[in-house]
C-alpha positions as CSV (number, residue, x, y, z in Angstrom):
1,X,5.3,-0.3,-7.7
2,X,2.7,0.4,-5.5
3,X,-0.7,1.1,-6.2
4,X,-2.1,5.0,-6.4
5,X,-4.4,4.2,-3.8
6,X,-5.4,2.9,-1.1
7,X,-6.2,-1.0,-0.2
8,X,-8.8,-0.7,1.9
9,X,-12.5,-1.7,-0.5
10,X,-15.3,-1.0,1.0
11,X,-19.9,-1.3,0.0
12,X,-19.6,2.5,-2.5
13,X,-16.1,0.6,-4.1
14,X,-12.7,1.1,-3.8
15,X,-11.2,4.3,-2.1
16,X,-10.2,7.3,-3.9
17,X,-7.2,8.1,-1.5
18,X,-3.7,8.0,-2.7
19,X,-1.8,5.6,-0.6
20,X,0.2,7.0,3.3
21,X,1.1,3.0,4.9
22,X,2.7,0.3,3.6
23,X,0.8,-3.2,5.6
24,X,2.8,-5.3,6.5
25,X,2.2,-8.8,8.7
26,X,5.8,-8.9,10.5
27,X,5.4,-13.0,10.9
28,X,8.7,-15.4,12.8
29,X,9.8,-16.8,8.6
30,X,9.6,-13.4,7.6
31,X,7.5,-9.6,6.8
32,X,5.2,-9.3,4.1
33,X,3.7,-7.2,2.7
34,X,-0.4,-7.2,2.2
35,X,-1.4,-4.0,1.0
36,X,-1.2,-0.3,1.2
37,X,-3.9,2.6,2.8
38,X,-4.1,5.9,3.7
39,X,-4.9,7.8,6.9
40,X,-8.4,7.4,7.1
41,X,-8.2,3.8,7.1
42,X,-5.4,3.1,8.4
43,X,-7.5,1.7,11.9
44,X,-9.8,-0.4,9.9
45,X,-7.4,-1.9,8.0
46,X,-5.7,-2.9,11.0
47,X,-8.5,-3.8,12.3
48,X,-9.2,-6.2,9.5
49,X,-6.2,-7.9,9.8
50,X,-6.6,-8.9,13.3
51,X,-9.8,-10.2,12.6
52,X,-9.2,-12.1,9.2
53,X,-5.5,-14.0,11.9
54,X,-8.1,-14.9,14.2
55,X,-9.9,-16.3,11.8
56,X,-6.3,-18.3,10.6
57,X,-6.5,-16.5,6.9
58,X,-3.1,-14.7,7.6
59,X,-0.6,-15.2,9.6
60,X,0.0,-14.8,13.0
61,X,1.9,-11.7,13.7
62,X,2.5,-7.5,14.7
63,X,1.1,-5.5,12.2
64,X,3.2,-2.9,10.8
65,X,2.5,0.7,9.5
66,X,5.9,2.3,7.6
67,X,4.7,6.4,5.9
68,X,5.4,6.4,2.8
69,X,7.8,9.2,2.0
70,X,7.3,11.5,-2.1
71,X,10.2,11.4,-3.3
72,X,10.7,14.2,-6.3
73,X,12.8,13.7,-8.9
74,X,13.9,16.3,-11.8
75,X,15.6,13.9,-13.7
76,X,13.2,12.6,-16.0
77,X,12.0,15.4,-18.7
78,X,8.9,14.5,-21.8
79,X,10.9,15.6,-23.9
80,X,8.8,16.0,-28.2
81,X,11.9,14.5,-30.0
82,X,12.7,12.2,-27.8
83,X,9.5,9.9,-28.6
84,X,11.2,8.1,-31.2
85,X,14.5,8.0,-29.0
86,X,12.2,4.8,-27.8
87,X,10.8,3.8,-30.8
């Protein structure tokens, strides 16, 4: 499961936008997911991660943004008669 909103927080609070990208850092020993971010905050997230890498708070490596793609399905339905089935 991914968070349902952007990981950016500022003085106004949490960003209410849905995520558009999964953000990770590619390092010699692997890939580390660091959060999700909306399109509006992509450059801000990249700047913050670069500062954190330079300060030694994050591993050095390339910052990777993978675009999330919406997926729709009709295989899950909520029928009133099914409530007793899960109890």
